[in-house]
C-alpha positions in Angstrom: 167.7 152.5 61.9 168.4 150.2 58.1 166.2 149.2 55.6 164.7 145.9 56.3 163.0 143.5 53.4 161.3 140.3 55.0 158.2 138.6 55.1 154.8 140.2 55.0 152.4 137.6 56.3 153.2 139.1 60.2 149.9 139.8 60.5 148.8 136.3 60.8 150.5 137.0 65.1 147.8 140.2 65.1 145.2 140.0 67.4 143.4 142.8 65.4 143.3 140.7 62.0 142.6 137.2 63.9 139.4 138.8 65.8 138.7 141.1 62.4 138.7 137.5 60.9 136.0 135.4 63.1 134.0 139.0 62.9 133.5 138.3 59.6 132.8 134.5 60.4 130.4 135.7 62.3 128.9 138.2 60.6 128.2 136.0 57.1 126.8 133.7 59.3 124.4 136.5 60.7 123.9 137.9 57.6 122.8 134.0 56.3 120.1 133.2 58.6 118.6 136.9 59.1 118.6 138.0 55.9 115.5 136.9 53.2 113.8 138.8 50.4 111.0 140.0 52.9 112.9 142.3 54.8 115.9 142.7 52.1 114.5 142.0 49.0 117.6 143.7 46.6 120.2 142.0 49.2 121.7 145.3 50.0 121.5 145.1 53.6 123.7 141.9 53.5 126.2 142.7 50.8 126.8 146.2 52.8 127.3 144.2 55.9 129.7 141.4 54.5 131.6 143.5 52.5 132.6 145.8 55.5 133.6 142.7 57.1 135.4 141.3 55.1 137.1 145.0 54.5 138.3 145.3 58.6 140.5 141.9 58.0 141.3 142.7 54.7 142.7 146.4 55.0 144.7 145.5 58.3 146.7 142.5 56.2 147.0 145.4 53.4 148.6 147.2 55.9 150.7 145.5 57.8 152.6 144.1 54.4 153.1 147.3 53.6 154.6 148.6 57.4 158.5 147.7 56.0 158.2 150.3 53.0 155.5 152.5 53.8 154.5 153.7 57.4 151.9 156.1 56.4 150.4 153.5 53.9 150.3 151.2 56.6 148.6 153.8 59.1 146.0 154.7 56.5 145.0 151.1 55.7 144.7 150.3 59.0 142.3 153.8 59.5 140.1 152.4 56.3 139.5 149.2 58.7 139.1 151.4 62.1 136.2 152.8 59.9 134.9 149.6 58.5 134.8 148.3 61.6 132.4 151.6 62.9 130.3 151.1 59.6 129.5 147.4 60.7 129.2 148.3 64.3 126.1 150.9 63.0 124.2 148.4 61.2 123.7 145.9 64.0 123.1 148.4 66.6 120.5 149.7 63.9 119.0 146.1 63.9 118.9 146.0 67.4 116.8 149.2 67.5 115.0 148.0 64.2 113.5 144.7 66.6 112.9 146.9 69.5 115.9 145.5 71.6 118.6 147.3 73.7 121.8 146.7 73.2 123.7 144.7 76.4 124.8 146.5 79.0 128.3 146.3 80.5 126.6 144.0 83.0 125.3 141.8 81.9 126.5 138.0 81.7 127.0 137.2 77.7 128.5 140.4 77.8 131.0 139.3 80.3 131.2 136.3 78.3 132.2 137.6 75.1 134.8 140.1 76.4 136.2 138.0 78.8 137.3 135.6 75.4 140.9 135.8 74.8 142.2 134.5 71.3 145.0 132.3 72.1 148.7 132.9 70.3 149.0 131.1 66.8 151.3 127.9 66.3 152.5 128.5 62.9 154.8 125.9 61.5 156.3 124.7 57.6 152.8 124.3 56.8 151.8 128.1 56.9 148.1 127.8 54.9 147.1 124.9 57.1 148.4 126.2 60.7 146.6 129.4 60.2 143.2 128.5 59.1 143.2 125.7 61.5 143.9 128.3 64.2 140.8 130.9 62.6 138.6 127.7 63.4 139.4 127.4 66.6 139.2 131.0 67.7 136.1 131.0 65.4 133.9 128.3 67.5 135.3 130.2 70.8 132.3 132.7 69.9 130.3 130.0 68.3 128.0 129.6 71.4 126.5 133.1 70.5 126.7 133.1 66.5 124.3 130.0 66.5 122.0 131.9 69.0 118.6 131.4 68.2 117.4 134.5 69.4 118.2 136.7 67.0 119.2 139.8 69.3 121.9 137.6 71.1 124.3 137.2 68.1 124.0 140.5 67.4 125.2 141.3 69.9 128.3 139.4 70.4 129.2 140.9 67.1 128.4 144.3 67.8 130.6 143.8 71.2 133.4 142.4 68.6 133.1 145.3 66.8 134.0 147.5 69.4 136.6 145.1 71.0 138.8 145.4 67.1 138.1 149.1 67.4 140.0 149.3 70.5 143.1 146.9 68.9 143.1 149.3 65.8 143.5 152.6 68.1 146.1 151.3 69.6 148.0 149.4 66.7 147.5 153.3 65.1 149.4 155.1 68.4 152.0 152.2 68.6 152.5 152.7 64.4 153.0 156.5 65.2 154.6 156.5 67.5 157.5 153.6 66.4 157.8 156.0 63.2 158.3 158.9 65.7 161.8 157.1 66.7 162.7 155.3 63.4 161.3 157.2 60.5 159.7 155.9 57.3 160.7 154.0 54.9 162.2 156.2 52.4 164.0 158.3 55.1 166.3 155.2 55.6 166.2 154.3 52.3 168.4 157.9 52.3 170.7 157.1 55.6 171.4 154.0 53.6 172.5 155.5 50.2 174.4 158.4 52.9 176.4 155.8 54.4 177.7 154.2 51.6 178.5 157.3 49.6 179.9 157.6 52.9 182.2 154.7 52.9 182.5 154.6 48.9 184.7 158.1 49.3 186.3 157.1 52.4 187.9 154.3 50.1 188.4 156.9 47.4 190.3 159.2 50.0 187.9 161.6 49.0 189.0 165.2 50.3 187.4 166.6 54.4 185.2 169.8 54.0 186.7 173.3 54.5 184.2 174.4 56.9 182.8 171.3 58.8 185.4 168.6 58.4 183.6 166.3 57.3 184.4 163.5 54.3 182.8 165.1 51.1 181.2 163.3 48.2 181.4 163.7 44.2 178.7 165.9 42.6 177.2 167.3 39.4 176.1 171.2 39.2 172.8 171.2 37.9 173.0 174.9 37.0 175.4 178.3 36.6 178.4 178.8 34.7 179.6 175.4 35.8 176.4 173.4 34.8 177.5 169.9 34.2 180.7 169.8 36.1 181.5 167.1 39.1 182.9 169.0 42.1 183.4 168.0 46.5 180.1 168.6 48.5 179.9 168.4 51.9 178.2 165.4 52.9 176.4 166.8 55.8 174.5 169.8 53.3 171.4 167.4 53.9 171.4 167.0 57.2 173.0 170.1 58.5 173.6 172.7 55.7 177.2 172.5 55.8 177.8 174.7 52.1 181.7 173.5 52.0 182.9 173.0 48.3 186.1 172.3 46.5 187.0 172.0 42.8 187.0 168.7 42.2 190.7 168.7 40.9 
C-alpha cells in the first residue's frame, strides 16, 4: 500500500461523528434546562458533562484526521472518545438515580423509538461547511421530541441510549482500524516501503550490481563503524526484509 496524503475531512461522513454532534447538542440543552444554582451551585456538573460530550466528537474528528499518517494515533484518539462517552453515560445514569427513576427497559416504546432513528447519508457539495452544518441540524431535529420533553427523565434516558449507540459504533470502528492496520501496516512502514521502492529504481537506473548471495539488486551504503567507517559499499536491498548480508566493494 502506498502513501497517500489527502483531505482530512472524511469524518463528516462518519455516523459516529454525526451522532456524537447530536449527543453534544442534546447534552448542552439538557444541562442548560435542568442544572441551576440550587442543584449545581458551582456549575461543575454542567461543565463536566458538556465537556465530556464535546470530547467525544472532537476526538473522533482529530483521530479520523490522523488516519492517513498514524493509525496508532487515530486508534488512541477514538479510544479517548469512547472513554468520554462512557463517562457521560455514567453521569446520565446517576442523574436518573438521583431522581429515583430507572432507565428505560429495552421494550419501552420510547426506547424503541429512539433506537429506530437512522441517520441520513450527508450530501456534501462545494459549500462544505454549509452542507455539513445543515446536515447536522437535520439529524439533531430527529431527536427533538425527546430533547425538549417536559419530563427530565425522558431527555436523560434518550441521551443515555445515544451514548450506548455511539459506544457500539466506536468499538466497531476500532476493530476495523485494527484489521486495516494488520493488512496494510502503518504510515511509517509504508513510508519505508516507498523509500525502498525508490532506491531500487535508482539503483537499476545506475546499473547497480546484483547481490552475490540472493541475486537481489544492491544499494549504496556507507559504513558507520569499523576500519571502513565513512566508506561507501554495495549492500543487498533485502537486508531489512530478509536479513541478507550480501555485500560488494564499491569499486
